[in-house]
C-alpha positions as CSV (number, residue, x, y, z in Angstrom):
1,M,0.8,-23.0,23.2
2,Q,3.6,-20.6,23.7
3,L,1.3,-17.7,24.9
4,S,0.5,-17.2,28.5
5,W,-3.1,-17.0,29.5
6,I,-2.8,-13.2,30.0
7,D,-1.5,-12.7,26.5
8,A,-4.1,-15.0,25.0
9,A,-6.9,-13.2,26.9
10,I,-5.7,-9.8,25.5
11,V,-5.8,-11.2,22.0
12,L,-9.2,-12.7,22.5
13,A,-10.6,-9.5,24.0
14,Y,-9.4,-7.6,20.9
15,L,-11.0,-10.1,18.5
16,C,-14.3,-9.8,20.4
17,A,-14.1,-6.0,20.2
18,T,-13.8,-6.1,16.4
19,V,-16.9,-8.4,16.1
20,I,-18.8,-6.1,18.4
21,I,-17.8,-3.0,16.4
22,G,-19.0,-4.7,13.2
23,L,-22.4,-5.5,14.7
24,M,-22.8,-2.0,16.1
25,M,-22.0,-0.4,12.8
26,K,-24.2,-2.7,10.6
27,R,-27.3,-0.6,10.7
28,R,-25.4,2.7,10.1
29,A,-23.5,1.2,7.1
30,S,-26.5,-0.4,5.5
31,K,-28.3,2.8,4.6
32,N,-26.9,3.0,1.0
33,L,-23.8,2.3,-1.0
34,K,-22.2,5.6,-0.1
35,S,-22.6,4.8,3.6
36,Y,-21.3,1.2,3.1
37,F,-18.2,2.0,1.0
38,Q,-17.5,5.6,2.0
39,G,-19.0,6.2,5.5
40,G,-21.4,8.7,3.9
41,K,-18.5,11.0,3.2
42,Q,-19.0,12.4,6.7
43,M,-15.9,11.0,8.5
44,P,-13.2,13.4,9.7
45,W,-10.0,13.4,7.6
46,Y,-7.8,12.6,10.6
47,L,-9.8,9.4,11.4
48,L,-9.6,8.3,7.8
49,G,-5.8,9.1,7.9
50,L,-5.3,7.0,11.0
51,S,-7.3,4.2,9.4
52,N,-5.2,4.4,6.2
53,A,-2.0,4.4,8.3
54,S,-3.3,1.4,10.3
55,G,-4.1,-0.4,7.0
56,M,-0.5,0.1,5.9
57,F,0.8,-1.3,9.3
58,D,0.2,-4.8,8.2
59,I,1.9,-8.0,9.5
60,S,3.3,-9.2,6.2
61,G,4.9,-5.8,5.4
62,T,6.2,-5.4,9.0
63,M,7.8,-8.9,8.9
64,W,9.4,-8.0,5.6
65,L,10.7,-4.6,6.9
66,V,12.1,-6.1,10.1
67,S,14.1,-8.6,8.0
68,L,15.3,-5.7,5.7
69,C,16.4,-3.6,8.7
70,F,18.2,-6.7,10.2
71,L,20.1,-7.5,6.9
72,Y,20.7,-4.0,5.5
73,G,20.6,-1.7,8.5
74,M,20.1,2.0,7.7
75,K,20.2,1.2,3.9
76,S,16.9,-0.5,4.4
77,I,15.2,2.9,4.5
78,W,15.5,3.1,0.7
79,I,14.3,-0.4,-0.2
80,P,10.5,0.3,0.5
81,W,10.7,2.7,-2.4
82,L,9.8,-0.5,-4.3
83,W,6.2,0.2,-3.4
84,P,6.9,3.3,-3.7
85,V,6.1,4.6,-0.2
86,F,6.5,8.3,-1.3
87,N,3.3,8.0,-3.4
88,Q,1.6,9.5,-0.3
89,V,3.5,12.7,-0.9
90,F,2.2,13.1,-4.4
91,L,-1.3,12.4,-3.1
92,M,-0.8,15.0,-0.3
93,V,0.5,17.7,-2.6
94,Y,-2.0,17.6,-5.4
95,L,-3.4,14.2,-6.6
96,S,-5.8,13.7,-3.7
97,I,-7.4,17.0,-4.5
98,W,-7.7,16.2,-8.2
99,L,-9.2,12.8,-7.4
100,R,-11.6,13.9,-4.7
101,R,-13.1,16.6,-6.9
102,S,-14.6,13.9,-9.2
103,N,-17.1,13.1,-6.4
104,V,-17.5,9.4,-7.5
105,L,-17.8,6.1,-5.7
106,T,-14.9,4.1,-7.2
107,G,-11.9,4.5,-9.4
108,A,-13.6,2.7,-12.2
109,E,-16.5,5.1,-12.1
110,W,-14.0,8.0,-12.3
111,I,-13.0,6.7,-15.8
112,N,-16.3,8.1,-17.1
113,T,-15.5,11.6,-15.9
114,R,-12.3,11.5,-18.0
115,F,-13.3,9.5,-21.1
116,G,-17.1,9.9,-21.3
117,L,-19.4,7.0,-22.3
118,D,-18.2,5.8,-25.7
119,R,-16.9,2.3,-26.4
120,G,-13.3,3.3,-25.5
121,A,-14.5,4.5,-22.1
122,T,-16.4,1.2,-21.6
123,L,-13.2,-0.8,-22.3
124,S,-11.2,1.5,-20.0
125,H,-13.8,1.0,-17.3
126,L,-13.7,-2.8,-17.6
127,V,-9.9,-2.9,-17.5
128,V,-9.8,-0.8,-14.4
129,V,-12.3,-3.1,-12.7
130,A,-10.2,-6.1,-13.8
131,F,-7.0,-4.5,-12.5
132,A,-8.6,-3.6,-9.2
133,L,-9.8,-7.2,-8.7
134,I,-6.5,-8.8,-9.6
135,S,-4.6,-6.4,-7.3
136,V,-7.1,-7.0,-4.5
137,L,-6.7,-10.8,-4.8
138,G,-2.9,-10.4,-4.8
139,F,-2.9,-8.2,-1.7
140,L,-5.3,-10.5,0.1
141,A,-3.1,-13.5,-0.7
142,Y,-0.1,-11.5,0.4
143,G,-1.7,-10.8,3.8
144,F,-3.0,-14.3,4.1
145,V,0.5,-15.8,3.8
146,G,2.0,-13.3,6.2
147,V,-0.5,-13.8,9.0
148,G,-0.3,-17.6,8.8
149,K,3.5,-17.6,9.1
150,F,3.2,-15.1,11.9
151,I,0.7,-17.1,14.0
152,E,2.5,-20.4,13.5
153,I,5.3,-19.1,15.7
154,F,3.0,-18.4,18.7
155,I,0.7,-21.4,18.3
156,P,2.7,-24.4,17.2
157,W,0.7,-27.1,15.4
158,S,1.9,-29.7,17.9
159,A,-0.5,-28.1,20.4
160,V,-3.5,-27.6,18.0
161,G,-3.3,-30.5,15.6
162,P,-4.2,-33.3,18.1
163,L,-7.4,-31.3,19.0
164,L,-8.8,-31.4,15.4
165,P,-10.6,-34.3,13.8
166,F,-8.4,-34.1,10.7
167,A,-4.7,-34.3,9.7
168,L,-3.0,-31.4,8.0
169,P,0.3,-31.5,6.1
170,A,2.9,-29.3,7.7
171,Q,3.1,-26.9,4.7
172,Y,-0.5,-26.0,5.1
173,V,-0.4,-25.1,8.8
174,P,0.2,-21.3,8.1
175,H,-2.8,-21.4,5.7
176,F,-5.0,-22.9,8.4
177,Y,-4.3,-20.0,10.8
178,G,-4.7,-17.6,7.9
179,V,-8.3,-18.9,7.3
180,I,-9.2,-18.4,11.0
181,F,-8.2,-14.7,11.1
182,T,-9.3,-13.8,7.6
183,S,-12.8,-15.1,8.6
184,I,-13.0,-12.8,11.5
185,A,-11.8,-9.8,9.4
186,T,-14.3,-10.7,6.7
187,F,-17.1,-10.7,9.3
188,Y,-16.7,-7.3,10.6
189,V,-16.1,-5.6,7.3
190,V,-19.1,-7.3,5.7
191,M,-21.2,-6.2,8.6
192,G,-20.1,-2.6,9.1
193,G,-18.4,-1.5,5.8
194,M,-16.2,1.6,6.0
195,Y,-17.6,2.5,9.5
196,S,-16.3,-0.8,11.0
197,I,-13.0,-0.4,9.2
198,V,-12.2,3.1,10.5
199,W,-13.2,2.5,14.1
200,T,-11.4,-0.8,14.4
201,D,-8.4,0.8,12.8
202,V,-8.3,3.6,15.3
203,L,-8.4,1.0,18.1
204,Q,-5.6,-0.9,16.4
205,F,-3.4,2.1,15.9
206,S,-3.7,3.1,19.5
207,I,-2.6,-0.4,20.6
208,M,0.3,-0.4,18.1
209,T,1.5,3.0,19.3
210,V,1.9,1.9,22.9
211,A,3.5,-1.4,21.9
212,A,5.9,0.1,19.3
213,L,7.2,2.7,21.7
214,T,7.7,0.1,24.4
215,I,9.6,-2.2,22.1
216,G,11.9,0.6,21.0
217,V,12.6,1.6,24.6
218,I,13.3,-2.1,25.5
219,A,15.9,-2.3,22.7
220,M,17.6,0.9,23.8
221,M,17.8,-0.3,27.3
222,S,19.0,-3.8,26.4
223,V,21.6,-3.0,23.7
224,S,24.5,-0.6,24.0
225,P,26.0,1.2,20.9
226,A,29.2,-0.8,21.4
227,Q,27.3,-4.1,21.5
228,L,25.5,-3.2,18.2
229,Q,28.7,-2.2,16.5
230,A,30.3,-5.5,17.3
231,A,27.3,-7.5,16.0
232,V,26.9,-5.8,12.6
233,P,29.2,-5.5,9.5
234,A,30.9,-2.3,8.4
235,G,28.5,0.1,6.7
236,W,25.4,-1.3,8.4
237,A,24.5,1.8,10.3
238,D,25.2,4.2,7.4
239,P,22.3,5.2,5.2
240,L,24.6,6.5,2.4
241,F,25.5,4.1,-0.4
242,G,27.6,3.7,-3.5
243,W,27.2,1.5,-6.5
244,D,27.7,-1.7,-4.5
245,L,25.9,-2.7,-1.3
246,D,29.2,-3.4,0.6
247,I,27.6,-5.1,3.6
248,D,29.4,-8.4,4.3
249,W,27.9,-10.8,6.8
250,Q,30.3,-13.6,6.2
251,N,32.2,-13.4,9.5
252,L,29.1,-12.7,11.6
253,I,26.1,-14.6,10.2
254,P,27.0,-16.6,7.1
255,A,23.4,-17.5,6.3
256,A,22.7,-13.8,5.8
257,V,25.1,-13.8,2.9
258,D,23.0,-16.2,1.0
259,K,19.8,-14.3,1.8
260,V,21.4,-11.0,0.6
261,G,22.5,-12.7,-2.6
262,Q,19.0,-14.1,-3.2
263,D,17.4,-10.7,-2.7
264,G,19.4,-9.3,-5.6
265,Y,20.3,-6.0,-3.9
266,S,24.1,-6.2,-4.4
267,L,24.2,-3.4,-7.1
268,F,22.5,-1.1,-4.6
269,G,23.0,2.2,-6.5
270,L,21.4,0.8,-9.6
271,L,18.5,-0.6,-7.6
272,V,17.8,2.8,-6.0
273,M,18.0,4.6,-9.3
274,M,15.5,2.1,-10.8
275,M,13.2,2.4,-7.8
276,L,13.3,6.2,-7.9
277,F,12.6,6.3,-11.7
278,K,9.7,3.8,-11.4
279,G,8.5,5.3,-8.1
280,V,8.1,8.8,-9.5
281,L,6.1,7.5,-12.5
282,V,3.9,5.2,-10.4
283,S,3.3,8.0,-7.9
284,A,2.4,10.5,-10.6
285,A,-0.2,8.0,-11.9
286,G,-2.2,8.5,-8.7
287,P,-3.6,5.9,-6.3
288,A,-4.4,2.4,-7.6
289,P,-8.0,1.3,-7.4
290,N,-7.7,-0.1,-3.8
291,Y,-8.5,1.0,-0.2
292,D,-6.2,4.0,-0.5
293,M,-8.3,5.4,-3.3
294,Q,-11.5,4.6,-1.5
295,K,-10.5,6.5,1.6
296,I,-9.6,9.6,-0.5
297,L,-13.0,9.4,-2.1
298,A,-14.6,9.0,1.3
299,T,-13.3,12.4,2.6
300,K,-15.6,15.4,3.0
301,S,-13.8,17.6,0.5
302,P,-10.7,17.8,-1.8
303,R,-8.9,19.8,0.9
304,E,-9.5,17.1,3.5
305,G,-8.4,14.5,1.0
306,A,-5.0,16.2,0.8
307,L,-4.8,16.5,4.6
308,M,-5.7,12.8,5.0
309,S,-3.0,11.6,2.6
310,G,-0.4,13.8,4.3
311,F,-1.4,12.7,7.8
312,V,-0.8,9.0,6.8
313,S,3.0,9.4,6.7
314,V,3.1,11.5,9.8
315,A,1.1,9.0,11.8
316,L,2.6,5.8,10.3
317,M,6.4,6.2,9.8
318,P,7.7,7.2,13.2
319,I,5.7,4.6,15.1
320,R,6.2,1.7,12.7
321,Y,9.9,2.2,12.3
322,F,10.5,2.6,16.1
323,L,9.1,-0.9,16.4
324,I,11.0,-2.2,13.4
325,A,14.3,-0.8,14.6
326,G,13.7,-2.2,18.1
327,F,13.2,-5.7,16.9
328,A,16.0,-5.5,14.3
329,V,18.5,-4.3,16.9
330,L,17.5,-7.0,19.5
331,A,17.6,-9.7,16.8
332,V,21.1,-8.7,15.5
333,V,22.7,-8.6,18.9
334,Y,21.0,-11.7,20.3
335,F,20.7,-13.7,17.0
336,D,21.9,-16.9,18.7
337,R,18.7,-16.8,20.9
338,L,16.3,-16.8,17.9
339,D,14.9,-20.0,16.4
340,L,14.6,-19.1,12.7
341,V,15.3,-22.6,11.2
342,R,12.4,-23.8,9.0
343,G,13.2,-27.1,7.4
344,D,16.7,-26.9,6.0
345,R,17.1,-23.2,5.9
346,I,17.0,-20.0,8.0
347,D,13.8,-17.9,7.3
348,F,14.7,-14.3,8.0
349,E,11.1,-13.3,7.4
350,N,10.3,-14.9,10.8
351,I,12.6,-12.6,12.8
352,L,9.6,-10.5,14.0
353,P,7.5,-13.2,15.6
354,T,10.5,-15.1,16.9
355,A,11.9,-12.0,18.5
356,M,8.6,-11.1,20.0
357,L,8.5,-14.5,21.8
358,E,12.1,-14.0,23.0
359,F,12.2,-10.4,24.1
360,V,8.7,-9.1,24.8
361,P,7.4,-9.6,28.4
362,T,4.1,-11.2,29.3
363,G,1.2,-8.8,29.0
364,L,3.0,-6.6,26.5
365,L,3.3,-9.6,24.2
366,G,-0.5,-10.0,24.2
367,L,-0.9,-6.3,23.5
368,L,1.6,-6.4,20.7
369,L,0.2,-9.6,19.2
370,A,-3.3,-8.1,19.3
371,G,-2.0,-5.0,17.6
372,L,-0.2,-6.8,14.8
373,L,-3.2,-9.1,14.2
374,A,-5.4,-6.0,14.1
375,A,-2.9,-4.5,11.6
376,F,-3.4,-7.6,9.4
377,M,-7.1,-7.4,9.7
378,S,-7.1,-3.7,9.0
379,T,-5.3,-4.2,5.7
380,F,-7.3,-7.2,4.9
381,A,-10.6,-5.5,5.7
382,S,-9.9,-2.3,3.8
383,T,-8.9,-4.4,0.8
384,V,-12.0,-6.6,1.0
385,N,-14.1,-3.4,1.2
386,A,-12.7,-2.2,-2.1
387,A,-13.5,-5.3,-4.1
388,P,-17.4,-5.2,-3.9
389,A,-17.3,-1.5,-4.6
390,Y,-16.0,-2.4,-8.0
391,L,-18.0,-5.5,-8.8
392,V,-21.3,-4.3,-7.3
393,N,-21.2,-0.7,-8.3
394,D,-19.3,-0.9,-11.6
395,I,-20.4,-4.2,-13.0
396,Y,-23.6,-5.5,-11.3
397,R,-25.4,-2.2,-11.0
398,R,-24.2,-0.7,-14.2
399,Y,-24.7,-3.6,-16.6
400,F,-27.3,-5.8,-14.9
401,R,-29.4,-4.1,-12.3
402,P,-29.3,-0.3,-12.7
403,D,-32.6,-0.1,-10.9
404,A,-31.5,-2.3,-7.9
405,S,-32.4,-1.0,-4.5
406,D,-29.7,-0.1,-1.9
407,R,-30.7,-3.1,0.2
408,T,-30.2,-5.4,-2.8
409,L,-26.8,-3.9,-3.7
410,I,-25.6,-4.1,-0.1
411,R,-26.6,-7.8,0.1
412,A,-24.7,-8.3,-3.2
413,S,-21.7,-6.7,-1.5
414,Y,-21.9,-9.2,1.3
415,L,-21.8,-12.1,-1.2
416,V,-19.0,-10.6,-3.3
417,S,-16.8,-10.0,-0.1
418,V,-17.1,-13.6,0.9
419,L,-16.3,-14.9,-2.6
420,V,-13.3,-12.6,-3.0
421,V,-11.9,-13.9,0.3
422,L,-12.4,-17.5,-0.7
423,I,-10.7,-17.0,-4.0
424,S,-7.7,-15.2,-2.5
425,T,-7.4,-17.9,0.1
426,G,-7.2,-20.5,-2.7
427,I,-4.4,-18.4,-4.3
428,G,-2.6,-18.2,-0.9
429,L,-2.5,-21.9,-0.6
430,F,0.1,-22.0,-3.4
431,V,2.3,-19.2,-2.0
432,S,5.1,-19.8,0.5
433,S,7.0,-16.5,0.4
434,I,5.9,-13.0,1.3
435,N,8.6,-11.5,-0.8
436,S,7.5,-13.5,-3.9
437,V,4.0,-12.0,-3.8
438,L,5.4,-8.6,-2.9
439,Q,7.7,-8.5,-5.9
440,W,4.9,-9.6,-8.3
441,L,2.6,-6.9,-7.0
442,V,5.0,-3.9,-6.9
443,S,7.2,-4.8,-9.9
444,G,5.0,-6.9,-12.2
445,L,1.4,-5.9,-12.0
446,W,2.0,-2.2,-11.3
447,G,4.4,-2.0,-14.2
448,G,1.6,-2.3,-16.7
449,Y,-0.6,0.1,-14.7
450,T,1.7,3.1,-14.8
451,V,1.8,4.7,-18.2
452,A,-1.9,4.9,-19.0
453,N,-2.6,6.3,-15.5
454,V,0.1,8.9,-15.8
455,L,-1.2,10.1,-19.2
456,K,-4.8,10.2,-18.1
457,W,-4.0,13.2,-15.8
458,Y,-1.6,15.1,-17.9
459,W,-2.3,14.6,-21.6
460,W,-5.6,15.6,-23.1
461,R,-5.3,13.5,-26.2
462,L,-5.3,10.1,-24.4
463,N,-8.6,8.5,-25.1
464,G,-10.4,5.4,-23.8
465,H,-9.0,3.1,-26.5
466,G,-5.5,4.3,-25.8
467,Y,-6.0,3.8,-22.1
468,F,-7.3,0.3,-22.4
469,W,-4.7,-1.0,-24.8
470,S,-1.9,0.7,-22.9
471,M,-2.9,-1.0,-19.7
472,A,-3.5,-4.3,-21.5
473,S,-0.2,-4.3,-23.2
474,G,1.7,-3.1,-20.1
475,I,0.2,-5.7,-17.8
476,G,0.8,-8.4,-20.4
477,A,4.4,-7.4,-20.9
478,S,4.9,-7.2,-17.1
479,L,3.7,-10.7,-16.7
480,L,5.2,-12.3,-19.8
481,L,8.6,-10.7,-20.1
482,P,10.2,-12.1,-16.8
483,P,9.4,-15.8,-17.6
484,L,10.6,-15.2,-21.2
485,V,13.9,-13.8,-20.0
486,L,14.3,-16.7,-17.7
487,A,13.4,-19.2,-20.4
488,L,15.9,-17.8,-22.8
489,G,18.6,-17.9,-20.1
490,L,19.3,-14.2,-20.3
491,D,19.4,-14.0,-16.5
492,S,22.6,-16.0,-16.6
493,I,24.2,-13.3,-18.7
494,M,23.1,-10.7,-16.2
495,P,23.0,-12.6,-12.8
496,W,22.7,-9.3,-10.9
497,L,19.1,-9.1,-12.0
498,G,17.9,-11.8,-9.6
499,S,14.6,-13.6,-10.4
500,D,12.6,-11.7,-7.8
501,L,13.8,-8.3,-9.0
502,L,13.7,-9.1,-12.7
503,P,10.3,-7.3,-13.2
504,L,11.8,-4.1,-11.7
505,Y,14.8,-4.0,-14.1
506,L,12.4,-4.8,-17.0
507,F,10.2,-1.9,-16.1
508,P,11.8,0.5,-18.7
509,L,11.0,-1.9,-21.5
510,V,7.4,-2.4,-20.2
511,L,7.2,1.4,-20.0
512,V,8.2,1.8,-23.6
513,I,5.7,-0.8,-24.8
514,S,2.8,0.7,-23.0
515,L,3.7,4.3,-23.9
516,L,4.0,3.5,-27.6
517,T,0.7,1.7,-27.4
518,A,-1.0,4.6,-25.7
519,I,0.2,7.2,-28.2
520,V,-0.3,5.1,-31.4
521,V,-3.8,3.9,-30.5
522,S,-5.0,7.3,-29.2
523,L,-3.7,9.2,-32.3
524,N,-5.4,6.7,-34.6
525,T,-8.8,6.7,-32.9
526,A,-11.2,9.6,-32.2
527,A,-10.4,12.0,-29.4
528,V,-12.7,12.2,-26.4
529,D,-15.6,14.6,-27.1
530,N,-14.9,18.2,-26.2
531,Q,-17.8,18.4,-23.7
532,T,-16.4,15.6,-21.6
533,L,-12.8,17.0,-21.7
534,Q,-14.0,20.6,-20.9
535,Q,-16.1,19.3,-18.0
536,F,-13.1,17.2,-16.7
537,Y,-10.7,20.2,-17.0
538,R,-13.1,22.6,-15.2
539,T,-13.8,20.1,-12.4
540,V,-10.3,18.7,-11.8
541,R,-8.2,21.6,-13.0
542,P,-5.0,19.6,-13.8
543,W,-1.8,21.0,-15.1
544,G,0.1,19.3,-17.9
545,F,-0.5,19.1,-21.7
546,W,-4.0,20.5,-21.8
547,Q,-3.5,23.6,-23.9
548,P,-6.2,23.0,-26.6
549,I,-8.9,22.2,-23.9
550,A,-7.7,25.1,-21.7
551,Q,-8.1,27.5,-24.7
552,Q,-11.6,26.2,-25.3
553,V,-12.5,26.7,-21.6
554,E,-11.0,30.2,-21.6
555,S,-13.0,31.3,-24.7
556,S,-16.2,30.7,-22.8
557,S,-14.9,31.6,-19.3
558,P,-12.2,34.3,-19.7
559,N,-11.6,34.4,-15.9
560,F,-11.3,30.7,-15.4
561,P,-8.5,30.0,-12.8
562,H,-6.1,27.7,-14.7
563,N,-3.7,25.6,-12.6
564,R,-0.2,26.9,-13.0
565,N,1.2,25.2,-9.9
566,F,3.4,22.6,-11.6
567,G,6.6,24.2,-10.3
568,S,5.4,24.7,-6.7
569,D,3.8,21.2,-6.7
570,M,7.1,19.5,-7.7
571,S,9.0,21.6,-5.1
572,N,6.6,20.5,-2.5
573,V,6.9,16.9,-3.6
574,A,10.6,17.0,-3.2
575,L,10.2,18.6,0.3
576,G,7.6,15.9,1.2
577,V,9.9,13.0,0.1
578,L,12.7,14.5,2.3
579,A,10.4,14.9,5.2
580,Q,9.0,11.4,4.9
581,T,12.5,9.9,4.6
582,C,13.5,11.8,7.8
583,L,10.4,10.4,9.5
584,V,11.7,6.9,8.7
585,A,15.4,7.6,9.6
586,L,14.8,9.5,12.8
587,P,13.2,6.7,14.9
588,I,15.8,4.2,13.6
589,F,18.7,6.4,14.5
590,T,17.1,7.0,17.9
591,V,16.8,3.3,18.7
592,L,20.4,2.8,17.4
593,Q,21.3,5.6,19.9
594,D,23.1,7.4,17.1
595,F,21.9,10.8,18.4
596,Q,24.2,12.9,16.1
597,R,22.6,11.5,13.0
598,A,19.2,11.6,14.7
599,G,19.7,15.3,15.3
600,I,20.6,15.9,11.6
601,A,17.4,14.0,10.6
602,L,15.4,16.1,13.0
603,V,16.7,19.4,11.7
604,L,16.0,18.4,8.1
605,L,12.5,17.3,9.1
606,L,11.8,20.6,10.9
607,V,13.1,22.7,8.0
608,S,11.1,20.8,5.4
609,A,8.0,20.9,7.6
610,V,8.2,24.7,8.0
611,L,8.7,25.1,4.2
612,L,5.7,22.7,3.5
613,K,3.5,24.7,5.9
614,R,4.3,27.9,4.1
615,N,4.3,26.6,0.5
616,W,1.6,23.9,0.7
617,Y,-0.6,23.9,3.8
618,D,-1.1,27.7,4.0
619,R,-2.0,27.8,0.4
620,L,-4.5,24.9,0.2
621,D,-7.5,27.1,0.4
622,S,-6.2,29.8,-2.0
623,H,-5.0,27.2,-4.6
624,E,-8.1,25.1,-4.5
625,P,-11.5,26.8,-5.3
626,T,-14.7,25.3,-4.1
627,E,-15.6,21.9,-5.6
628,A,-17.1,22.3,-9.0
629,T,-20.9,22.2,-9.1
630,V,-20.9,20.3,-12.4
631,S,-22.1,16.7,-11.6
632,P,-19.8,13.9,-12.9
633,I,-21.2,11.7,-15.7
634,S,-23.2,8.9,-14.2
635,P,-22.2,5.5,-15.4
636,T,-25.6,4.1,-14.5
637,T,-27.1,5.9,-17.5
638,V,-25.2,3.5,-19.8
639,N,-27.2,0.7,-21.3
């Protein structure tokens, strides 16, 4: 064991606290499905925002981001656009308001408010449920792999293996640790639902804030600007970029050259263009059916949904990147003190846990380890909570037991949660790399999701059949095109693609396939009935290509307040992306002690914040009327 008893006691105390919170919240959460999955829609937006930020402060992502900051320096602030991280800005400006007005329990249930109850709507409903479950399993496997690799550094198998009555192959050691911590997370989320998630997340975020600030300060005190400059290649500290990456580690850390080549980021300008193109479209599609969507639906009102989404970036970015930059700086300058060799290669994804052991003092190490484990469990628990919401509410209750009691439905949720964890654990046993799961999630699966979910907001003529076949063809193309390209040897003609990034560069082709499918199928099948479209338009008030429906609404309600905020919304999105980028760059420049550039980032942040206050925050109430009194279509009425 490489942990001191003090550090181990701190970690154990945190794990006990999560179990206690789950038991305390069990009775409150078990009142009904709305209490279990949404906290009764009574939780303050800032607590939900902290919980969402905590859920995004996961171990796997943090390990990945530390390795990016180590390898790519300030240029690493652009690479997370693969997710894309600026989707929170779109949610803040307008999409959270549109989504929350629906007043439904899940994203699949929302489909009925847009497409009605015909066969096309049923198909769309089923494909959203399927997508939600596939993405949930993917994210759970992603977290499972990350936490196992993380814990293995602190608790070597040589200390644990002899105590167990069975032998375990070395490649499955991270998975063993993953099972232990996923079991604890599953317990408290099953017991207390959304209430447990939010309160454990608030505890976790408080721990991480203290730990992150301390790590950043340690790095600043331990590494001078001159030391850092001598340890990194030219261009490492510059966020600006050209067509090529132009970061050469050959004379400093030769192994990093191979890693950069494997990542496929050498044509950096093209990469950022593709990430921006894809990111805007994915963000305009709204939140995927996961824990982010569930927390928007759990807010008290559309206005609080917008505030919650905006608060996520404000809470998460500075704290997380202060910690990331601290560890990256320490690891770069004292690289020879890190033990990163795994088998016959250097695993840069292990920089975070290895640096923690090397540079973090006793006591603080336990606090930081507890915080990062809590971050893993936060993400894991929120994702687990999303799965039964879809299976129980959208499948079991809708198609099999529409008259089931709340007690029966909550018990079914317990069972589904456990099954989903077991399946994702089985998937995780076959995964060795965090990055491989990440690329599949953000570039493959989401590639097929995008077009149908953009059109559902902005084009009235998209119907349920068009939505279903667009998603089906898009997901199919996203999953089938990369292996087809590799099988045909086309990647050897364009080696800059890289096998991991291949889905990203194929995104435009996936986009065309799913777009043509949506248009052709929608125009060759019946439109959604006017009553459903008018109800949706009155409730959500979207802008976009809604003129025929807007005219119908106006004929019966001449004073209806149409949404004409497209221009201001897009301006606010641009300001929000600038502000969010500054929230990332500012803490990194501070840890690097590049105070001139930190000052520039701070000025840009303040200017964009002032403009957003005037053009977005101050106008939230005037732009958004009271939530419509028209009740959404109930899917439980479908036979």
